[in-house]
A tleap script that builds the chain and sets N, CA, C and O, in Angstrom:
source leaprc.protein.ff14SB
mol = sequence {
  NMET LEU LEU LYS ILE LEU ILE ALA VAL VAL
  PHE ILE ALA MET LEU ILE SER LEU ALA ALA
  GLY ALA GLY PHE LEU LEU ARG SER ASP ASP
  GLN PRO GLN ARG LEU LEU LEU SER LEU LYS
  ILE ARG VAL ALA LEU ALA VAL VAL LEU LEU
  GLY LEU LEU LEU TYR GLY PHE TYR MET GLY
  GLU LEU GLY CVAL
}
set mol.1.N position { 0.825 -1.194 0.000 }
set mol.1.CA position { 0.000 0.000 0.000 }
set mol.1.C position { 0.868 1.255 0.000 }
set mol.1.O position { 0.557 2.234 -0.678 }
set mol.2.N position { 1.949 1.219 0.759 }
set mol.2.CA position { 2.861 2.352 0.814 }
set mol.2.C position { 3.499 2.613 -0.549 }
set mol.2.O position { 3.729 3.761 -0.928 }
set mol.3.N position { 3.776 1.546 -1.271 }
set mol.3.CA position { 4.381 1.679 -2.598 }
set mol.3.C position { 3.432 2.397 -3.556 }
set mol.3.O position { 3.861 3.248 -4.334 }
set mol.4.N position { 2.158 2.059 -3.501 }
set mol.4.CA position { 1.178 2.706 -4.377 }
set mol.4.C position { 1.040 4.195 -4.046 }
set mol.4.O position { 0.899 5.023 -4.946 }
set mol.5.N position { 1.081 4.523 -2.782 }
set mol.5.CA position { 1.019 5.931 -2.378 }
set mol.5.C position { 2.256 6.671 -2.856 }
set mol.5.O position { 2.159 7.799 -3.342 }
set mol.6.N position { 3.412 6.048 -2.723 }
set mol.6.CA position { 4.662 6.663 -3.172 }
set mol.6.C position { 4.653 6.882 -4.690 }
set mol.6.O position { 5.116 7.916 -5.171 }
set mol.7.N position { 4.133 5.924 -5.432 }
set mol.7.CA position { 4.028 6.063 -6.890 }
set mol.7.C position { 3.103 7.223 -7.236 }
set mol.7.O position { 3.405 8.004 -8.138 }
set mol.8.N position { 1.990 7.345 -6.540 }
set mol.8.CA position { 1.056 8.442 -6.798 }
set mol.8.C position { 1.692 9.792 -6.476 }
set mol.8.O position { 1.493 10.755 -7.216 }
set mol.9.N position { 2.442 9.876 -5.400 }
set mol.9.CA position { 3.102 11.129 -5.016 }
set mol.9.C position { 4.135 11.534 -6.062 }
set mol.9.O position { 4.213 12.704 -6.436 }
set mol.10.N position { 4.923 10.582 -6.532 }
set mol.10.CA position { 5.932 10.887 -7.554 }
set mol.10.C position { 5.258 11.313 -8.849 }
set mol.10.O position { 5.739 12.224 -9.523 }
set mol.11.N position { 4.156 10.672 -9.207 }
set mol.11.CA position { 3.441 11.037 -10.425 }
set mol.11.C position { 2.876 12.456 -10.325 }
set mol.11.O position { 2.965 13.228 -11.279 }
set mol.12.N position { 2.302 12.796 -9.183 }
set mol.12.CA position { 1.771 14.147 -8.986 }
set mol.12.C position { 2.896 15.170 -9.017 }
set mol.12.O position { 2.725 16.262 -9.560 }
set mol.13.N position { 4.046 14.830 -8.439 }
set mol.13.CA position { 5.199 15.731 -8.487 }
set mol.13.C position { 5.658 15.945 -9.926 }
set mol.13.O position { 6.075 17.046 -10.287 }
set mol.14.N position { 5.585 14.903 -10.747 }
set mol.14.CA position { 5.925 15.059 -12.170 }
set mol.14.C position { 4.960 16.009 -12.866 }
set mol.14.O position { 5.385 16.838 -13.671 }
set mol.15.N position { 3.682 15.903 -12.569 }
set mol.15.CA position { 2.703 16.804 -13.168 }
set mol.15.C position { 2.932 18.248 -12.736 }
set mol.15.O position { 2.795 19.169 -13.541 }
set mol.16.N position { 3.279 18.447 -11.472 }
set mol.16.CA position { 3.574 19.796 -10.986 }
set mol.16.C position { 4.804 20.350 -11.687 }
set mol.16.O position { 4.830 21.519 -12.074 }
set mol.17.N position { 5.814 19.519 -11.849 }
set mol.17.CA position { 7.023 19.953 -12.552 }
set mol.17.C position { 6.717 20.278 -14.008 }
set mol.17.O position { 7.279 21.222 -14.563 }
set mol.18.N position { 5.839 19.513 -14.625 }
set mol.18.CA position { 5.442 19.778 -16.006 }
set mol.18.C position { 4.715 21.120 -16.111 }
set mol.18.O position { 4.974 21.895 -17.032 }
set mol.19.N position { 3.820 21.390 -15.184 }
set mol.19.CA position { 3.102 22.662 -15.189 }
set mol.19.C position { 4.054 23.832 -14.942 }
set mol.19.O position { 3.924 24.885 -15.566 }
set mol.20.N position { 4.998 23.647 -14.043 }
set mol.20.CA position { 5.974 24.711 -13.779 }
set mol.20.C position { 6.829 24.972 -15.015 }
set mol.20.O position { 7.107 26.124 -15.348 }
set mol.21.N position { 7.239 23.925 -15.684 }
set mol.21.CA position { 8.027 24.084 -16.907 }
set mol.21.C position { 7.245 24.799 -17.994 }
set mol.21.O position { 7.793 25.632 -18.715 }
set mol.22.N position { 5.960 24.475 -18.114 }
set mol.22.CA position { 5.126 25.163 -19.107 }
set mol.22.C position { 4.988 26.640 -18.752 }
set mol.22.O position { 4.998 27.498 -19.635 }
set mol.23.N position { 4.862 26.931 -17.474 }
set mol.23.CA position { 4.786 28.327 -17.045 }
set mol.23.C position { 6.068 29.072 -17.344 }
set mol.23.O position { 6.024 30.215 -17.800 }
set mol.24.N position { 7.216 28.448 -17.095 }
set mol.24.CA position { 8.497 29.081 -17.393 }
set mol.24.C position { 8.652 29.300 -18.888 }
set mol.24.O position { 9.200 30.316 -19.315 }
set mol.25.N position { 8.175 28.352 -19.686 }
set mol.25.CA position { 8.292 28.466 -21.140 }
set mol.25.C position { 7.407 29.592 -21.676 }
set mol.25.O position { 7.818 30.340 -22.563 }
set mol.26.N position { 6.202 29.709 -21.140 }
set mol.26.CA position { 5.285 30.739 -21.615 }
set mol.26.C position { 5.737 32.143 -21.200 }
set mol.26.O position { 5.543 33.110 -21.937 }
set mol.27.N position { 6.336 32.241 -20.020 }
set mol.27.CA position { 6.806 33.541 -19.567 }
set mol.27.C position { 8.045 33.981 -20.327 }
set mol.27.O position { 8.176 35.156 -20.670 }
set mol.28.N position { 8.948 33.060 -20.593 }
set mol.28.CA position { 10.208 33.283 -21.329 }
set mol.28.C position { 10.894 34.589 -20.927 }
set mol.28.O position { 11.101 35.477 -21.753 }
set mol.29.N position { 11.236 34.686 -19.661 }
set mol.29.CA position { 11.836 35.912 -19.137 }
set mol.29.C position { 13.360 35.808 -19.038 }
set mol.29.O position { 13.943 36.102 -17.994 }
set mol.30.N position { 13.990 35.391 -20.119 }
set mol.30.CA position { 15.456 35.356 -20.217 }
set mol.30.C position { 16.128 34.559 -19.104 }
set mol.30.O position { 17.246 34.883 -18.704 }
set mol.31.N position { 15.474 33.534 -18.606 }
set mol.31.CA position { 16.083 32.658 -17.610 }
set mol.31.C position { 15.871 31.203 -18.029 }
set mol.31.O position { 15.015 30.520 -17.467 }
set mol.32.N position { 16.639 30.723 -19.008 }
set mol.32.CA position { 16.456 29.338 -19.449 }
set mol.32.C position { 16.910 28.323 -18.383 }
set mol.32.O position { 16.604 27.136 -18.489 }
set mol.33.N position { 17.628 28.785 -17.374 }
set mol.33.CA position { 18.075 27.870 -16.320 }
set mol.33.C position { 16.884 27.301 -15.558 }
set mol.33.O position { 16.908 26.143 -15.142 }
set mol.34.N position { 15.849 28.106 -15.375 }
set mol.34.CA position { 14.675 27.623 -14.641 }
set mol.34.C position { 13.965 26.533 -15.430 }
set mol.34.O position { 13.518 25.536 -14.864 }
set mol.35.N position { 13.867 26.725 -16.722 }
set mol.35.CA position { 13.235 25.718 -17.579 }
set mol.35.C position { 14.060 24.438 -17.601 }
set mol.35.O position { 13.510 23.338 -17.555 }
set mol.36.N position { 15.376 24.584 -17.670 }
set mol.36.CA position { 16.261 23.421 -17.667 }
set mol.36.C position { 16.197 22.675 -16.336 }
set mol.36.O position { 16.200 21.445 -16.307 }
set mol.37.N position { 16.139 23.415 -15.251 }
set mol.37.CA position { 16.030 22.778 -13.931 }
set mol.37.C position { 14.722 21.996 -13.821 }
set mol.37.O position { 14.699 20.889 -13.284 }
set mol.38.N position { 13.642 22.573 -14.329 }
set mol.38.CA position { 12.353 21.880 -14.310 }
set mol.38.C position { 12.428 20.582 -15.116 }
set mol.38.O position { 11.884 19.556 -14.708 }
set mol.39.N position { 13.104 20.639 -16.256 }
set mol.39.CA position { 13.262 19.438 -17.075 }
set mol.39.C position { 14.104 18.385 -16.355 }
set mol.39.O position { 13.775 17.199 -16.390 }
set mol.40.N position { 15.176 18.808 -15.708 }
set mol.40.CA position { 16.023 17.865 -14.965 }
set mol.40.C position { 15.251 17.195 -13.844 }
set mol.40.O position { 15.376 15.990 -13.627 }
set mol.41.N position { 14.460 17.973 -13.139 }
set mol.41.CA position { 13.658 17.409 -12.040 }
set mol.41.C position { 12.642 16.412 -12.592 }
set mol.41.O position { 12.434 15.348 -12.010 }
set mol.42.N position { 12.012 16.757 -13.715 }
set mol.42.CA position { 11.020 15.865 -14.319 }
set mol.42.C position { 11.650 14.558 -14.782 }
set mol.42.O position { 11.054 13.493 -14.624 }
set mol.43.N position { 12.849 14.631 -15.352 }
set mol.43.CA position { 13.533 13.413 -15.798 }
set mol.43.C position { 13.921 12.561 -14.590 }
set mol.43.O position { 13.769 11.340 -14.619 }
set mol.44.N position { 14.418 13.196 -13.537 }
set mol.44.CA position { 14.779 12.449 -12.326 }
set mol.44.C position { 13.556 11.776 -11.714 }
set mol.44.O position { 13.628 10.627 -11.279 }
set mol.45.N position { 12.435 12.491 -11.680 }
set mol.45.CA position { 11.207 11.897 -11.145 }
set mol.45.C position { 10.725 10.743 -12.008 }
set mol.45.O position { 10.201 9.757 -11.489 }
set mol.46.N position { 10.896 10.854 -13.325 }
set mol.46.CA position { 10.497 9.762 -14.221 }
set mol.46.C position { 11.347 8.520 -13.963 }
set mol.46.O position { 10.838 7.399 -13.998 }
set mol.47.N position { 12.636 8.716 -13.705 }
set mol.47.CA position { 13.519 7.580 -13.402 }
set mol.47.C position { 13.099 6.938 -12.078 }
set mol.47.O position { 13.066 5.713 -11.962 }
set mol.48.N position { 12.783 7.759 -11.092 }
set mol.48.CA position { 12.335 7.232 -9.799 }
set mol.48.C position { 11.019 6.478 -9.972 }
set mol.48.O position { 10.845 5.394 -9.414 }
set mol.49.N position { 10.104 7.043 -10.736 }
set mol.49.CA position { 8.815 6.378 -10.973 }
set mol.49.C position { 9.003 5.038 -11.680 }
set mol.49.O position { 8.379 4.043 -11.312 }
set mol.50.N position { 9.855 5.019 -12.682 }
set mol.50.CA position { 10.126 3.767 -13.392 }
set mol.50.C position { 10.742 2.736 -12.446 }
set mol.50.O position { 10.382 1.559 -12.481 }
set mol.51.N position { 11.662 3.179 -11.610 }
set mol.51.CA position { 12.271 2.273 -10.633 }
set mol.51.C position { 11.252 1.718 -9.651 }
set mol.51.O position { 11.273 0.530 -9.331 }
set mol.52.N position { 10.359 2.581 -9.174 }
set mol.52.CA position { 9.317 2.120 -8.247 }
set mol.52.C position { 8.375 1.129 -8.921 }
set mol.52.O position { 7.977 0.138 -8.310 }
set mol.53.N position { 8.019 1.386 -10.162 }
set mol.53.CA position { 7.141 0.459 -10.879 }
set mol.53.C position { 7.816 -0.891 -11.117 }
set mol.53.O position { 7.204 -1.941 -10.925 }
set mol.54.N position { 9.073 -0.853 -11.532 }
set mol.54.CA position { 9.803 -2.108 -11.743 }
set mol.54.C position { 9.929 -2.891 -10.439 }
set mol.54.O position { 9.749 -4.109 -10.421 }
set mol.55.N position { 10.237 -2.194 -9.353 }
set mol.55.CA position { 10.340 -2.842 -8.052 }
set mol.55.C position { 9.004 -3.469 -7.649 }
set mol.55.O position { 8.953 -4.605 -7.177 }
set mol.56.N position { 7.924 -2.706 -7.846 }
set mol.56.CA position { 6.610 -3.215 -7.468 }
set mol.56.C position { 6.200 -4.441 -8.263 }
set mol.56.O position { 5.633 -5.378 -7.702 }
set mol.57.N position { 6.478 -4.451 -9.557 }
set mol.57.CA position { 6.147 -5.638 -10.367 }
set mol.57.C position { 7.050 -6.806 -10.038 }
set mol.57.O position { 6.601 -7.952 -10.010 }
set mol.58.N position { 8.324 -6.527 -9.789 }
set mol.58.CA position { 9.258 -7.614 -9.478 }
set mol.58.C position { 8.927 -8.271 -8.146 }
set mol.58.O position { 9.019 -9.491 -8.013 }
set mol.59.N position { 8.538 -7.459 -7.153 }
set mol.59.CA position { 8.230 -8.002 -5.832 }
set mol.59.C position { 6.796 -8.532 -5.740 }
set mol.59.O position { 6.424 -9.141 -4.737 }
set mol.60.N position { 6.000 -8.305 -6.769 }
set mol.60.CA position { 4.636 -8.823 -6.771 }
set mol.60.C position { 3.611 -7.931 -6.097 }
set mol.60.O position { 2.462 -8.337 -5.924 }
set mol.61.N position { 4.000 -6.732 -5.715 }
set mol.61.CA position { 3.054 -5.834 -5.059 }
set mol.61.C position { 2.127 -5.155 -6.055 }
set mol.61.O position { 1.053 -4.690 -5.672 }
set mol.62.N position { 2.511 -5.086 -7.312 }
set mol.62.CA position { 1.699 -4.455 -8.355 }
set mol.62.C position { 1.338 -5.478 -9.427 }
set mol.62.O position { 1.322 -5.157 -10.615 }
set mol.63.N position { 1.057 -6.669 -9.020 }
set mol.63.CA position { 0.806 -7.741 -9.966 }
set mol.63.C position { -0.404 -7.505 -10.848 }
set mol.63.O position { -1.268 -6.675 -10.566 }
set mol.64.N position { -0.430 -8.258 -11.909 }
set mol.64.CA position { -1.525 -8.149 -12.874 }
set mol.64.C position { -2.705 -8.940 -12.396 }
set mol.64.O position { -3.736 -8.979 -13.068 }
savepdb mol mol.pdb
quit
């Protein structure tokens, strides 16, 4: 159960990072570092999410 909650939290954090990146892109106020940081965070969260999903399927907690 804790794993499913953790997966949901990471997914929501990815959506927040995506929205922040879109906001930075639309504003385009000569600070591409903020957009790049948002992208880095989103990629890191995607790797964590993939790892959690693989772990959950391997351990049988997210079985089909």
